[in-house]
PQR file with spaces between the fields and no chain letter, atoms N, CA, C, O and H, PARSE charges and radii, in Angstrom:
ATOM       1  N    MET     1     -43.676   -1.697   20.087 -0.4000 1.5000
ATOM       2  CA   MET     1     -42.896   -0.925   20.121 -0.0000 2.0000
ATOM       3  C    MET     1     -43.285   -0.331   21.285  0.5500 1.7000
ATOM       4  O    MET     1     -44.467   -0.071   21.508 -0.5500 1.4000
ATOM       5  N    LYS     2     -41.971    0.024   22.418 -0.4000 1.5000
ATOM       6  CA   LYS     2     -42.636    0.170   23.721 -0.0000 2.0000
ATOM       7  C    LYS     2     -43.310    1.757   23.822  0.5500 1.7000
ATOM       8  O    LYS     2     -43.338    2.386   22.764 -0.5500 1.4000
ATOM       9  H    LYS     2     -41.010   -0.188   22.237  0.4000 1.0000
ATOM      10  N    GLN     3     -43.700    2.236   24.712 -0.4000 1.5000
ATOM      11  CA   GLN     3     -44.867    3.362   25.344 -0.0000 2.0000
ATOM      12  C    GLN     3     -43.516    4.185   25.973  0.5500 1.7000
ATOM      13  O    GLN     3     -42.608    3.802   26.710 -0.5500 1.4000
ATOM      14  H    GLN     3     -43.677    1.726   25.572  0.4000 1.0000
ATOM      15  N    SER     4     -43.716    5.073   25.542 -0.4000 1.5000
ATOM      16  CA   SER     4     -42.518    6.253   26.438 -0.0000 2.0000
ATOM      17  C    SER     4     -43.109    6.866   27.540  0.5500 1.7000
ATOM      18  O    SER     4     -44.300    6.823   27.849 -0.5500 1.4000
ATOM      19  H    SER     4     -44.454    5.384   24.943  0.4000 1.0000
ATOM      20  N    ARG     5     -42.137    7.481   28.154 -0.4000 1.5000
ATOM      21  CA   ARG     5     -42.308    7.409   29.501 -0.0000 2.0000
ATOM      22  C    ARG     5     -43.520    8.384   29.878  0.5500 1.7000
ATOM      23  O    ARG     5     -44.341    8.288   30.790 -0.5500 1.4000
ATOM      24  H    ARG     5     -41.170    7.516   27.903  0.4000 1.0000
ATOM      25  N    THR     6     -43.354    9.432   28.799 -0.4000 1.5000
ATOM      26  CA   THR     6     -44.568   10.709   29.138 -0.0000 2.0000
ATOM      27  C    THR     6     -45.955   10.137   28.777  0.5500 1.7000
ATOM      28  O    THR     6     -47.003   10.397   29.369 -0.5500 1.4000
ATOM      29  H    THR     6     -42.687    9.510   28.058  0.4000 1.0000
ATOM      30  N    MET     7     -45.760    9.104   27.436 -0.4000 1.5000
ATOM      31  CA   MET     7     -47.275    8.478   27.394 -0.0000 2.0000
ATOM      32  C    MET     7     -47.793    7.624   28.621  0.5500 1.7000
ATOM      33  O    MET     7     -48.971    7.440   28.926 -0.5500 1.4000
ATOM      34  H    MET     7     -44.909    8.893   26.956  0.4000 1.0000
ATOM      35  N    SER     8     -46.455    7.050   29.381 -0.4000 1.5000
ATOM      36  CA   SER     8     -47.144    6.037   30.405 -0.0000 2.0000
ATOM      37  C    SER     8     -47.620    6.893   31.230  0.5500 1.7000
ATOM      38  O    SER     8     -48.514    6.354   31.882 -0.5500 1.4000
ATOM      39  H    SER     8     -45.498    7.199   29.133  0.4000 1.0000
ATOM      40  N    LEU     9     -47.447    8.071   31.553 -0.4000 1.5000
ATOM      41  CA   LEU     9     -47.501    9.083   32.651 -0.0000 2.0000
ATOM      42  C    LEU     9     -48.802    9.804   32.471  0.5500 1.7000
ATOM      43  O    LEU     9     -49.398   10.185   33.479 -0.5500 1.4000
ATOM      44  H    LEU     9     -46.720    8.509   31.024  0.4000 1.0000
ATOM      45  N    VAL    10     -49.414   10.078   30.995 -0.4000 1.5000
ATOM      46  CA   VAL    10     -50.583   10.312   30.687 -0.0000 2.0000
ATOM      47  C    VAL    10     -51.233    9.330   30.491  0.5500 1.7000
ATOM      48  O    VAL    10     -52.306    9.754   30.059 -0.5500 1.4000
ATOM      49  H    VAL    10     -48.931    9.768   30.177  0.4000 1.0000
ATOM      50  N    GLU    11     -51.269    8.268   30.533 -0.4000 1.5000
ATOM      51  CA   GLU    11     -52.068    7.132   30.217 -0.0000 2.0000
ATOM      52  C    GLU    11     -52.581    7.055   31.779  0.5500 1.7000
ATOM      53  O    GLU    11     -53.743    7.280   32.119 -0.5500 1.4000
ATOM      54  H    GLU    11     -50.398    7.923   30.884  0.4000 1.0000
ATOM      55  N    ALA    12     -51.467    6.682   32.704 -0.4000 1.5000
ATOM      56  CA   ALA    12     -51.726    6.318   34.063 -0.0000 2.0000
ATOM      57  C    ALA    12     -52.588    7.549   35.145  0.5500 1.7000
ATOM      58  O    ALA    12     -53.264    7.273   36.136 -0.5500 1.4000
ATOM      59  H    ALA    12     -50.524    6.498   32.428  0.4000 1.0000
ATOM      60  N    ALA    13     -52.262    9.152   34.494 -0.4000 1.5000
ATOM      61  CA   ALA    13     -53.313    9.907   35.348 -0.0000 2.0000
ATOM      62  C    ALA    13     -54.312   10.156   34.606  0.5500 1.7000
ATOM      63  O    ALA    13     -55.032   11.025   35.099 -0.5500 1.4000
ATOM      64  H    ALA    13     -51.713    9.377   33.689  0.4000 1.0000
ATOM      65  N    ALA    14     -54.726    9.689   33.445 -0.4000 1.5000
ATOM      66  CA   ALA    14     -56.123    9.562   32.468 -0.0000 2.0000
ATOM      67  C    ALA    14     -56.742    8.142   33.631  0.5500 1.7000
ATOM      68  O    ALA    14     -57.491    8.428   34.566 -0.5500 1.4000
ATOM      69  H    ALA    14     -54.141    8.983   33.044  0.4000 1.0000
ATOM      70  N    ASN    15     -56.508    7.371   33.499 -0.4000 1.5000
ATOM      71  CA   ASN    15     -56.493    6.353   34.457 -0.0000 2.0000
ATOM      72  C    ASN    15     -57.447    6.476   35.805  0.5500 1.7000
ATOM      73  O    ASN    15     -58.456    5.899   36.211 -0.5500 1.4000
ATOM      74  H    ASN    15     -55.900    7.138   32.740  0.4000 1.0000
ATOM      75  N    VAL    16     -56.440    7.717   36.361 -0.4000 1.5000
ATOM      76  CA   VAL    16     -56.834    8.037   38.047 -0.0000 2.0000
ATOM      77  C    VAL    16     -57.682    8.936   37.748  0.5500 1.7000
ATOM      78  O    VAL    16     -58.506    9.140   38.639 -0.5500 1.4000
ATOM      79  H    VAL    16     -55.620    8.186   36.031  0.4000 1.0000
ATOM      80  N    VAL    17     -57.795    9.570   36.797 -0.4000 1.5000
ATOM      81  CA   VAL    17     -58.890   10.570   36.531 -0.0000 2.0000
ATOM      82  C    VAL    17     -60.556    9.969   36.217  0.5500 1.7000
ATOM      83  O    VAL    17     -61.561   10.156   36.903 -0.5500 1.4000
ATOM      84  H    VAL    17     -57.126    9.405   36.073  0.4000 1.0000
ATOM      85  N    VAL    18     -60.436    9.343   35.172 -0.4000 1.5000
ATOM      86  CA   VAL    18     -61.524    8.266   35.000 -0.0000 2.0000
ATOM      87  C    VAL    18     -62.193    7.634   36.069  0.5500 1.7000
ATOM      88  O    VAL    18     -63.339    7.829   36.476 -0.5500 1.4000
ATOM      89  H    VAL    18     -59.620    9.192   34.615  0.4000 1.0000
ATOM      90  N    GLY    19     -61.101    6.645   36.576 -0.4000 1.5000
ATOM      91  CA   GLY    19     -61.372    6.090   37.797 -0.0000 2.0000
ATOM      92  C    GLY    19     -62.273    6.578   38.961  0.5500 1.7000
ATOM      93  O    GLY    19     -63.213    6.021   39.528 -0.5500 1.4000
ATOM      94  H    GLY    19     -60.171    6.487   36.246  0.4000 1.0000
ATOM      95  N    TYR    20     -61.577    8.038   39.178 -0.4000 1.5000
ATOM      96  CA   TYR    20     -62.364    8.988   40.540 -0.0000 2.0000
ATOM      97  C    TYR    20     -63.475    9.288   39.919  0.5500 1.7000
ATOM      98  O    TYR    20     -64.511    9.122   40.564 -0.5500 1.4000
ATOM      99  H    TYR    20     -60.813    8.490   38.717  0.4000 1.0000
ATOM     100  N    VAL    21     -63.565    9.733   38.707 -0.4000 1.5000
ATOM     101  CA   VAL    21     -65.244   10.440   38.293 -0.0000 2.0000
ATOM     102  C    VAL    21     -65.878    9.343   38.436  0.5500 1.7000
ATOM     103  O    VAL    21     -66.735    9.473   39.310 -0.5500 1.4000
ATOM     104  H    VAL    21     -62.724    9.867   38.183  0.4000 1.0000
ATOM     105  N    LEU    22     -65.855    8.020   37.852 -0.4000 1.5000
ATOM     106  CA   LEU    22     -66.794    6.843   37.738 -0.0000 2.0000
ATOM     107  C    LEU    22     -67.094    6.270   39.226  0.5500 1.7000
ATOM     108  O    LEU    22     -68.238    5.954   39.553 -0.5500 1.4000
ATOM     109  H    LEU    22     -65.159    7.915   37.142  0.4000 1.0000
ATOM     110  N    ALA    23     -65.818    6.143   40.237 -0.4000 1.5000
ATOM     111  CA   ALA    23     -65.926    5.944   41.282 -0.0000 2.0000
ATOM     112  C    ALA    23     -67.373    6.914   42.486  0.5500 1.7000
ATOM     113  O    ALA    23     -68.098    6.498   43.391 -0.5500 1.4000
ATOM     114  H    ALA    23     -64.889    6.400   39.971  0.4000 1.0000
ATOM     115  N    ILE    24     -67.223    8.048   41.948 -0.4000 1.5000
ATOM     116  CA   ILE    24     -67.782    9.095   42.378 -0.0000 2.0000
ATOM     117  C    ILE    24     -69.420    9.037   41.967  0.5500 1.7000
ATOM     118  O    ILE    24     -70.357    9.383   42.687 -0.5500 1.4000
ATOM     119  H    ILE    24     -66.635    8.386   41.213  0.4000 1.0000
ATOM     120  N    ALA    25     -69.497    8.367   40.266 -0.4000 1.5000
ATOM     121  CA   ALA    25     -70.883    8.573   39.815 -0.0000 2.0000
ATOM     122  C    ALA    25     -71.591    7.476   40.443  0.5500 1.7000
ATOM     123  O    ALA    25     -72.745    7.557   40.864 -0.5500 1.4000
ATOM     124  H    ALA    25     -68.735    8.087   39.682  0.4000 1.0000
ATOM     125  N    THR    26     -70.666    6.184   40.500 -0.4000 1.5000
ATOM     126  CA   THR    26     -71.126    4.691   40.784 -0.0000 2.0000
ATOM     127  C    THR    26     -71.851    4.884   42.229  0.5500 1.7000
ATOM     128  O    THR    26     -72.831    4.189   42.500 -0.5500 1.4000
ATOM     129  H    THR    26     -69.729    6.118   40.158  0.4000 1.0000
ATOM     130  N    GLN    27     -71.393    5.755   43.064 -0.4000 1.5000
ATOM     131  CA   GLN    27     -71.473    5.606   44.728 -0.0000 2.0000
ATOM     132  C    GLN    27     -73.115    6.688   44.550  0.5500 1.7000
ATOM     133  O    GLN    27     -74.298    6.476   44.813 -0.5500 1.4000
ATOM     134  H    GLN    27     -70.597    6.319   42.844  0.4000 1.0000
ATOM     135  N    ILE    28     -72.588    7.483   44.157 -0.4000 1.5000
ATOM     136  CA   ILE    28     -74.311    8.759   43.848 -0.0000 2.0000
ATOM     137  C    ILE    28     -75.267    7.699   43.635  0.5500 1.7000
ATOM     138  O    ILE    28     -75.969    7.417   44.606 -0.5500 1.4000
ATOM     139  H    ILE    28     -71.626    7.655   43.943  0.4000 1.0000
ATOM     140  N    VAL    29     -75.447    7.028   42.522 -0.4000 1.5000
ATOM     141  CA   VAL    29     -76.168    5.681   42.336 -0.0000 2.0000
ATOM     142  C    VAL    29     -76.436    4.630   43.012  0.5500 1.7000
ATOM     143  O    VAL    29     -77.610    4.304   43.184 -0.5500 1.4000
ATOM     144  H    VAL    29     -74.876    7.257   41.733  0.4000 1.0000
ATOM     145  N    VAL    30     -75.603    4.043   43.423 -0.4000 1.5000
ATOM     146  CA   VAL    30     -75.592    2.675   43.953 -0.0000 2.0000
ATOM     147  C    VAL    30     -75.908    2.982   45.399  0.5500 1.7000
ATOM     148  O    VAL    30     -76.512    2.104   46.016 -0.5500 1.4000
ATOM     149  H    VAL    30     -74.649    4.308   43.283  0.4000 1.0000
ATOM     150  N    PHE    31     -75.532    4.301   46.149 -0.4000 1.5000
ATOM     151  CA   PHE    31     -75.352    4.063   47.545 -0.0000 2.0000
ATOM     152  C    PHE    31     -77.318    4.360   48.223  0.5500 1.7000
ATOM     153  O    PHE    31     -77.712    3.861   49.277 -0.5500 1.4000
ATOM     154  H    PHE    31     -75.042    5.014   45.648  0.4000 1.0000
ATOM     155  N    PRO    32     -77.933    4.967   47.590 -0.5600 1.5000
ATOM     156  CA   PRO    32     -79.213    5.157   47.742  0.2800 2.0000
ATOM     157  C    PRO    32     -80.089    3.612   47.734  0.5500 1.7000
ATOM     158  O    PRO    32     -80.944    3.246   48.541 -0.5500 1.4000
ATOM     159  N    TRP    33     -79.722    3.108   46.914 -0.4000 1.5000
ATOM     160  CA   TRP    33     -80.219    1.683   46.774 -0.0000 2.0000
ATOM     161  C    TRP    33     -80.319    0.921   47.991  0.5500 1.7000
ATOM     162  O    TRP    33     -81.258    0.198   48.324 -0.5500 1.4000
ATOM     163  H    TRP    33     -79.028    3.406   46.259  0.4000 1.0000
ATOM     164  N    PHE    34     -78.981    1.217   48.782 -0.4000 1.5000
ATOM     165  CA   PHE    34     -78.742    0.632   50.303 -0.0000 2.0000
ATOM     166  C    PHE    34     -78.995    1.479   51.342  0.5500 1.7000
ATOM     167  O    PHE    34     -78.503    1.239   52.445 -0.5500 1.4000
ATOM     168  H    PHE    34     -78.218    1.804   48.511  0.4000 1.0000
ATOM     169  N    GLY    35     -79.682    2.426   51.162 -0.4000 1.5000
ATOM     170  CA   GLY    35     -80.312    3.138   52.152 -0.0000 2.0000
ATOM     171  C    GLY    35     -79.089    3.980   52.653  0.5500 1.7000
ATOM     172  O    GLY    35     -79.216    4.494   53.765 -0.5500 1.4000
ATOM     173  H    GLY    35     -80.081    2.621   50.266  0.4000 1.0000
ATOM     174  N    ILE    36     -77.933    4.183   51.977 -0.4000 1.5000
ATOM     175  CA   ILE    36     -76.858    5.049   52.406 -0.0000 2.0000
ATOM     176  C    ILE    36     -77.060    6.457   52.057  0.5500 1.7000
ATOM     177  O    ILE    36     -77.138    6.620   50.840 -0.5500 1.4000
ATOM     178  H    ILE    36     -77.830    3.765   51.075  0.4000 1.0000
ATOM     179  N    GLU    37     -77.177    7.619   52.821 -0.4000 1.5000
ATOM     180  CA   GLU    37     -77.283    9.137   52.314 -0.0000 2.0000
ATOM     181  C    GLU    37     -75.999    9.351   52.536  0.5500 1.7000
ATOM     182  O    GLU    37     -75.489    8.758   53.486 -0.5500 1.4000
ATOM     183  H    GLU    37     -77.114    7.486   53.810  0.4000 1.0000
ATOM     184  N    THR    38     -75.167   10.259   51.702 -0.4000 1.5000
ATOM     185  CA   THR    38     -74.212   10.812   52.160 -0.0000 2.0000
ATOM     186  C    THR    38     -74.180   12.067   51.109  0.5500 1.7000
ATOM     187  O    THR    38     -74.689   12.038   49.989 -0.5500 1.4000
ATOM     188  H    THR    38     -75.581   10.741   50.930  0.4000 1.0000
ATOM     189  N    GLY    39     -73.406   13.292   51.749 -0.4000 1.5000
ATOM     190  CA   GLY    39     -73.303   14.041   50.870 -0.0000 2.0000
ATOM     191  C    GLY    39     -72.087   14.158   50.165  0.5500 1.7000
ATOM     192  O    GLY    39     -71.195   13.380   50.504 -0.5500 1.4000
ATOM     193  H    GLY    39     -72.992   13.315   52.659  0.4000 1.0000
ATOM     194  N    LEU    40     -71.755   15.312   48.861 -0.4000 1.5000
ATOM     195  CA   LEU    40     -70.737   15.298   47.945 -0.0000 2.0000
ATOM     196  C    LEU    40     -69.475   15.238   48.398  0.5500 1.7000
ATOM     197  O    LEU    40     -68.656   14.530   47.813 -0.5500 1.4000
ATOM     198  H    LEU    40     -72.479   15.944   48.586  0.4000 1.0000
ATOM     199  N    ALA    41     -69.021   16.229   49.892 -0.4000 1.5000
ATOM     200  CA   ALA    41     -67.643   15.749   50.407 -0.0000 2.0000
ATOM     201  C    ALA    41     -67.681   14.428   50.736  0.5500 1.7000
ATOM     202  O    ALA    41     -66.610   13.892   50.451 -0.5500 1.4000
ATOM     203  H    ALA    41     -69.687   16.804   50.367  0.4000 1.0000
ATOM     204  N    GLU    42     -68.538   13.624   51.257 -0.4000 1.5000
ATOM     205  CA   GLU    42     -68.487   12.336   51.705 -0.0000 2.0000
ATOM     206  C    GLU    42     -68.002   11.351   50.329  0.5500 1.7000
ATOM     207  O    GLU    42     -67.112   10.501   50.329 -0.5500 1.4000
ATOM     208  H    GLU    42     -69.408   14.059   51.488  0.4000 1.0000
ATOM     209  N    HIS    43     -68.801   11.722   49.293 -0.4000 1.5000
ATOM     210  CA   HIS    43     -68.569   10.844   48.056 -0.0000 2.0000
ATOM     211  C    HIS    43     -67.108   11.096   47.690  0.5500 1.7000
ATOM     212  O    HIS    43     -66.360   10.194   47.312 -0.5500 1.4000
ATOM     213  H    HIS    43     -69.525   12.412   49.293  0.4000 1.0000
ATOM     214  N    LEU    44     -66.746   12.365   47.824 -0.4000 1.5000
ATOM     215  CA   LEU    44     -65.718   12.873   46.994 -0.0000 2.0000
ATOM     216  C    LEU    44     -64.442   12.128   48.024  0.5500 1.7000
ATOM     217  O    LEU    44     -63.399   11.797   47.459 -0.5500 1.4000
ATOM     218  H    LEU    44     -67.353   13.097   48.132  0.4000 1.0000
ATOM     219  N    THR    45     -64.560   11.934   49.255 -0.4000 1.5000
ATOM     220  CA   THR    45     -63.572   11.295   50.463 -0.0000 2.0000
ATOM     221  C    THR    45     -63.584    9.944   50.019  0.5500 1.7000
ATOM     222  O    THR    45     -62.553    9.460   49.553 -0.5500 1.4000
ATOM     223  H    THR    45     -65.407   12.202   49.714  0.4000 1.0000
ATOM     224  N    ILE    46     -64.844    9.142   50.127 -0.4000 1.5000
ATOM     225  CA   ILE    46     -64.533    7.763   49.782 -0.0000 2.0000
ATOM     226  C    ILE    46     -63.952    7.393   48.286  0.5500 1.7000
ATOM     227  O    ILE    46     -63.210    6.450   48.011 -0.5500 1.4000
ATOM     228  H    ILE    46     -65.682    9.535   50.506  0.4000 1.0000
ATOM     229  N    GLY    47     -64.392    8.207   47.553 -0.4000 1.5000
ATOM     230  CA   GLY    47     -63.623    8.126   46.330 -0.0000 2.0000
ATOM     231  C    GLY    47     -62.496    7.842   46.058  0.5500 1.7000
ATOM     232  O    GLY    47     -62.164    6.897   45.342 -0.5500 1.4000
ATOM     233  H    GLY    47     -64.995    8.973   47.776  0.4000 1.0000
ATOM     234  N    LEU    48     -61.410    9.011   46.858 -0.4000 1.5000
ATOM     235  CA   LEU    48     -60.476    9.114   46.832 -0.0000 2.0000
ATOM     236  C    LEU    48     -59.756    7.748   47.362  0.5500 1.7000
ATOM     237  O    LEU    48     -58.842    7.221   46.728 -0.5500 1.4000
ATOM     238  H    LEU    48     -61.681    9.779   47.439  0.4000 1.0000
ATOM     239  N    ALA    49     -60.283    7.207   48.640 -0.4000 1.5000
ATOM     240  CA   ALA    49     -59.965    6.069   48.775 -0.0000 2.0000
ATOM     241  C    ALA    49     -60.088    4.876   47.972  0.5500 1.7000
ATOM     242  O    ALA    49     -59.117    4.124   47.884 -0.5500 1.4000
ATOM     243  H    ALA    49     -61.026    7.634   49.155  0.4000 1.0000
ATOM     244  N    PHE    50     -61.218    4.603   47.349 -0.4000 1.5000
ATOM     245  CA   PHE    50     -61.196    3.771   46.254 -0.0000 2.0000
ATOM     246  C    PHE    50     -59.935    3.980   44.947  0.5500 1.7000
ATOM     247  O    PHE    50     -59.374    3.039   44.385 -0.5500 1.4000
ATOM     248  H    PHE    50     -62.007    5.214   47.420  0.4000 1.0000
ATOM     249  N    VAL    51     -59.711    5.321   44.692 -0.4000 1.5000
ATOM     250  CA   VAL    51     -58.635    5.663   44.209 -0.0000 2.0000
ATOM     251  C    VAL    51     -57.260    5.078   44.442  0.5500 1.7000
ATOM     252  O    VAL    51     -56.504    4.607   43.592 -0.5500 1.4000
ATOM     253  H    VAL    51     -60.166    6.086   45.149  0.4000 1.0000
ATOM     254  N    GLY    52     -57.075    5.188   45.712 -0.4000 1.5000
ATOM     255  CA   GLY    52     -56.187    5.030   46.369 -0.0000 2.0000
ATOM     256  C    GLY    52     -55.673    3.081   46.394  0.5500 1.7000
ATOM     257  O    GLY    52     -54.566    2.577   46.200 -0.5500 1.4000
ATOM     258  H    GLY    52     -57.689    5.570   46.402  0.4000 1.0000
ATOM     259  N    VAL    53     -56.882    2.489   46.683 -0.4000 1.5000
ATOM     260  CA   VAL    53     -57.050    1.038   46.575 -0.0000 2.0000
ATOM     261  C    VAL    53     -56.473    1.020   44.811  0.5500 1.7000
ATOM     262  O    VAL    53     -55.403    0.644   44.334 -0.5500 1.4000
ATOM     263  H    VAL    53     -57.781    2.898   46.840  0.4000 1.0000
ATOM     264  N    SER    54     -57.348    1.432   44.355 -0.4000 1.5000
ATOM     265  CA   SER    54     -56.911    0.934   42.864 -0.0000 2.0000
ATOM     266  C    SER    54     -55.378    0.968   42.263  0.5500 1.7000
ATOM     267  O    SER    54     -54.733    0.076   41.711 -0.5500 1.4000
ATOM     268  H    SER    54     -58.217    1.738   44.743  0.4000 1.0000
ATOM     269  N    LEU    55     -55.064    2.231   42.554 -0.4000 1.5000
ATOM     270  CA   LEU    55     -53.725    2.277   42.117 -0.0000 2.0000
ATOM     271  C    LEU    55     -52.851    1.391   43.008  0.5500 1.7000
ATOM     272  O    LEU    55     -51.820    1.051   42.429 -0.5500 1.4000
ATOM     273  H    LEU    55     -55.589    2.955   43.002  0.4000 1.0000
ATOM     274  N    ALA    56     -52.937    1.064   43.876 -0.4000 1.5000
ATOM     275  CA   ALA    56     -51.990   -0.205   44.880 -0.0000 2.0000
ATOM     276  C    ALA    56     -52.241   -1.405   44.053  0.5500 1.7000
ATOM     277  O    ALA    56     -51.268   -2.009   43.601 -0.5500 1.4000
ATOM     278  H    ALA    56     -53.775    1.341   44.347  0.4000 1.0000
ATOM     279  N    ARG    57     -53.407   -1.802   43.813 -0.4000 1.5000
ATOM     280  CA   ARG    57     -53.839   -2.709   42.643 -0.0000 2.0000
ATOM     281  C    ARG    57     -53.252   -2.892   41.577  0.5500 1.7000
ATOM     282  O    ARG    57     -52.828   -3.964   41.144 -0.5500 1.4000
ATOM     283  H    ARG    57     -54.197   -1.311   44.181  0.4000 1.0000
ATOM     284  N    GLY    58     -53.189   -1.688   41.018 -0.4000 1.5000
ATOM     285  CA   GLY    58     -52.559   -1.536   39.284 -0.0000 2.0000
ATOM     286  C    GLY    58     -51.329   -1.982   39.350  0.5500 1.7000
ATOM     287  O    GLY    58     -50.786   -2.935   38.791 -0.5500 1.4000
ATOM     288  H    GLY    58     -53.533   -0.818   41.369  0.4000 1.0000
ATOM     289  N    TYR    59     -50.744   -0.787   40.476 -0.4000 1.5000
ATOM     290  CA   TYR    59     -49.250   -1.187   40.401 -0.0000 2.0000
ATOM     291  C    TYR    59     -48.946   -2.525   40.887  0.5500 1.7000
ATOM     292  O    TYR    59     -48.049   -3.035   40.217 -0.5500 1.4000
ATOM     293  H    TYR    59     -51.186   -0.013   40.930  0.4000 1.0000
ATOM     294  N    ALA    60     -49.335   -3.188   41.720 -0.4000 1.5000
ATOM     295  CA   ALA    60     -48.886   -4.597   42.373 -0.0000 2.0000
ATOM     296  C    ALA    60     -48.986   -5.523   40.842  0.5500 1.7000
ATOM     297  O    ALA    60     -48.072   -6.276   40.505 -0.5500 1.4000
ATOM     298  H    ALA    60     -50.063   -2.774   42.265  0.4000 1.0000
ATOM     299  N    LEU    61     -50.065   -5.351   40.126 -0.4000 1.5000
ATOM     300  CA   LEU    61     -50.422   -6.312   39.159 -0.0000 2.0000
ATOM     301  C    LEU    61     -49.443   -6.263   37.736  0.5500 1.7000
ATOM     302  O    LEU    61     -49.257   -7.145   36.897 -0.5500 1.4000
ATOM     303  H    LEU    61     -50.807   -4.739   40.400  0.4000 1.0000
ATOM     304  N    ARG    62     -48.778   -4.557   37.839 -0.4000 1.5000
ATOM     305  CA   ARG    62     -48.228   -4.699   36.808 -0.0000 2.0000
ATOM     306  C    ARG    62     -46.695   -4.997   36.959  0.5500 1.7000
ATOM     307  O    ARG    62     -45.837   -5.213   36.103 -0.5500 1.4000
ATOM     308  H    ARG    62     -48.929   -3.841   38.521  0.4000 1.0000
ATOM     309  N    ARG    63     -46.630   -4.934   38.383 -0.4000 1.5000
ATOM     310  CA   ARG    63     -44.978   -5.605   38.699 -0.0000 2.0000
ATOM     311  C    ARG    63     -45.194   -6.921   38.662  0.5500 1.7000
ATOM     312  O    ARG    63     -44.283   -7.472   38.045 -0.5500 1.4000
ATOM     313  H    ARG    63     -47.327   -4.759   39.078  0.4000 1.0000
ATOM     314  N    LEU    64     -46.171   -7.822   39.135 -0.4000 1.5000
ATOM     315  CA   LEU    64     -46.546   -9.131   38.786 -0.0000 2.0000
ATOM     316  C    LEU    64     -46.180   -9.573   37.372  0.5500 1.7000
ATOM     317  O    LEU    64     -45.479  -10.517   37.008 -0.5500 1.4000
ATOM     318  H    LEU    64     -46.912   -7.375   39.637  0.4000 1.0000
ATOM     319  N    PHE    65     -46.764   -8.749   36.745 -0.4000 1.5000
ATOM     320  CA   PHE    65     -46.889   -9.395   35.532 -0.0000 2.0000
ATOM     321  C    PHE    65     -45.489   -8.915   34.743  0.5500 1.7000
ATOM     322  O    PHE    65     -45.301   -9.472   33.662 -0.5500 1.4000
ATOM     323  H    PHE    65     -47.333   -7.982   37.041  0.4000 1.0000
ATOM     324  N    GLU    66     -44.676   -8.120   35.096 -0.4000 1.5000
ATOM     325  CA   GLU    66     -43.529   -7.806   34.295 -0.0000 2.0000
ATOM     326  C    GLU    66     -42.773   -8.815   35.007  0.5500 1.7000
ATOM     327  O    GLU    66     -41.949   -9.372   34.282 -0.5500 1.4000
ATOM     328  H    GLU    66     -44.829   -7.667   35.975  0.4000 1.0000
ATOM     329  N    ALA    67     -42.805   -9.275   36.362 -0.4000 1.5000
ATOM     330  CA   ALA    67     -41.674  -10.213   36.846 -0.0000 2.0000
ATOM     331  C    ALA    67     -42.169  -11.512   35.990  0.5500 1.7000
ATOM     332  O    ALA    67     -41.283  -12.220   35.511 -0.5500 1.4000
ATOM     333  H    ALA    67     -43.475   -8.823   36.951  0.4000 1.0000
ATOM     334  N    MET    68     -43.348  -11.816   35.801 -0.4000 1.5000
ATOM     335  CA   MET    68     -43.666  -13.268   35.131 -0.0000 2.0000
ATOM     336  C    MET    68     -42.921  -13.149   33.421  0.5500 1.7000
ATOM     337  O    MET    68     -42.556  -14.139   32.787 -0.5500 1.4000
ATOM     338  H    MET    68     -44.068  -11.241   36.190  0.4000 1.0000
ATOM     339  N    ARG    69     -42.826  -11.767   32.941 -0.4000 1.5000
ATOM     340  CA   ARG    69     -42.692  -11.734   31.344 -0.0000 2.0000
ATOM     341  C    ARG    69     -40.896  -12.004   31.603  0.5500 1.7000
ATOM     342  O    ARG    69     -40.332  -12.739   30.793 -0.5500 1.4000
ATOM     343  H    ARG    69     -43.123  -10.963   33.456  0.4000 1.0000
ATOM     344  N    THR    70     -40.229  -11.496   32.535 -0.4000 1.5000
ATOM     345  CA   THR    70     -38.931  -11.363   32.502 -0.0000 2.0000
ATOM     346  C    THR    70     -38.685  -12.920   32.969  0.5500 1.7000
ATOM     347  O    THR    70     -37.824  -13.643   32.466 -0.5500 1.4000
ATOM     348  H    THR    70     -40.688  -10.899   33.193  0.4000 1.0000
ATOM     349  N    ARG    71     -39.365  -13.218   33.759 -0.4000 1.5000
ATOM     350  CA   ARG    71     -38.837  -15.063   34.001 -0.0000 2.0000
ATOM     351  C    ARG    71     -39.232  -16.008   32.561  0.5500 1.7000
ATOM     352  O    ARG    71     -38.590  -16.975   32.150 -0.5500 1.4000
ATOM     353  H    ARG    71     -40.064  -12.631   34.167  0.4000 1.0000
ATOM     354  N    MET    72     -40.426  -15.441   31.973 -0.4000 1.5000
ATOM     355  CA   MET    72     -40.916  -16.507   30.840 -0.0000 2.0000
ATOM     356  C    MET    72     -39.568  -16.042   29.810  0.5500 1.7000
ATOM     357  O    MET    72     -39.333  -17.005   29.079 -0.5500 1.4000
ATOM     358  H    MET    72     -40.948  -14.656   32.307  0.4000 1.0000
ATOM     359  N    TYR    73     -38.958  -15.304   29.622 -0.4000 1.5000
ATOM     360  CA   TYR    73     -38.128  -14.725   28.505 -0.0000 2.0000
ATOM     361  C    TYR    73     -36.749  -14.710   28.851  0.5500 1.7000
ATOM     362  O    TYR    73     -35.961  -13.993   28.234 -0.5500 1.4000
ATOM     363  H    TYR    73     -39.149  -14.523   30.216  0.4000 1.0000
ATOM     364  N    GLN    74     -36.371  -15.494   29.853 -0.4000 1.5000
ATOM     365  CA   GLN    74     -34.664  -15.283   30.159 -0.0000 2.0000
ATOM     366  C    GLN    74     -34.381  -16.670   29.792  0.5500 1.7000
ATOM     367  O    GLN    74     -35.003  -17.714   29.993 -0.5500 1.4000
ATOM     368  H    GLN    74     -37.011  -16.076   30.354  0.4000 1.0000
ATOM     369  N    PRO    75     -32.748  -16.280   28.915 -0.5600 1.5000
ATOM     370  CA   PRO    75     -32.418  -17.341   28.459  0.2800 2.0000
ATOM     371  C    PRO    75     -32.100  -18.614   29.419  0.5500 1.7000
ATOM     372  O    PRO    75     -31.693  -18.398   30.560 -0.5500 1.4000
ATOM     373  N    GLU    76     -32.247  -19.653   29.052 -0.4000 1.5000
ATOM     374  CA   GLU    76     -31.797  -20.846   29.595 -0.0000 2.0000
ATOM     375  C    GLU    76     -30.345  -21.469   29.595  0.5500 1.7000
ATOM     376  O    GLU    76     -29.876  -22.024   28.601 -0.5500 1.4000
ATOM     377  H    GLU    76     -32.578  -19.828   28.125  0.4000 1.0000
ATOM     378  N    LYS    77     -29.680  -21.332   30.781 -0.4000 1.5000
ATOM     379  CA   LYS    77     -28.362  -21.149   31.003 -0.0000 2.0000
ATOM     380  C    LYS    77     -27.686  -22.813   30.831  0.5500 1.7000
ATOM     381  O    LYS    77     -26.479  -23.007   30.975 -0.5500 1.4000
ATOM     382  H    LYS    77     -30.061  -20.881   31.588  0.4000 1.0000
């Protein structure tokens, strides 16, 4: 069964929100271990950069796997 476009959008939005919150929480915990002191504004900005990279990575991988899937199931001539 295929996922509807609406549910795909909901899934993608949830993934972005959860990833952003997780990135911020991870930075707040990990940065001090390395002597990096930043304020909340910097954490939020860095988190946005990570979200952007994650979105690009997820899109590229999704397209790669879709291309592989369509090549696997093409009927032979």
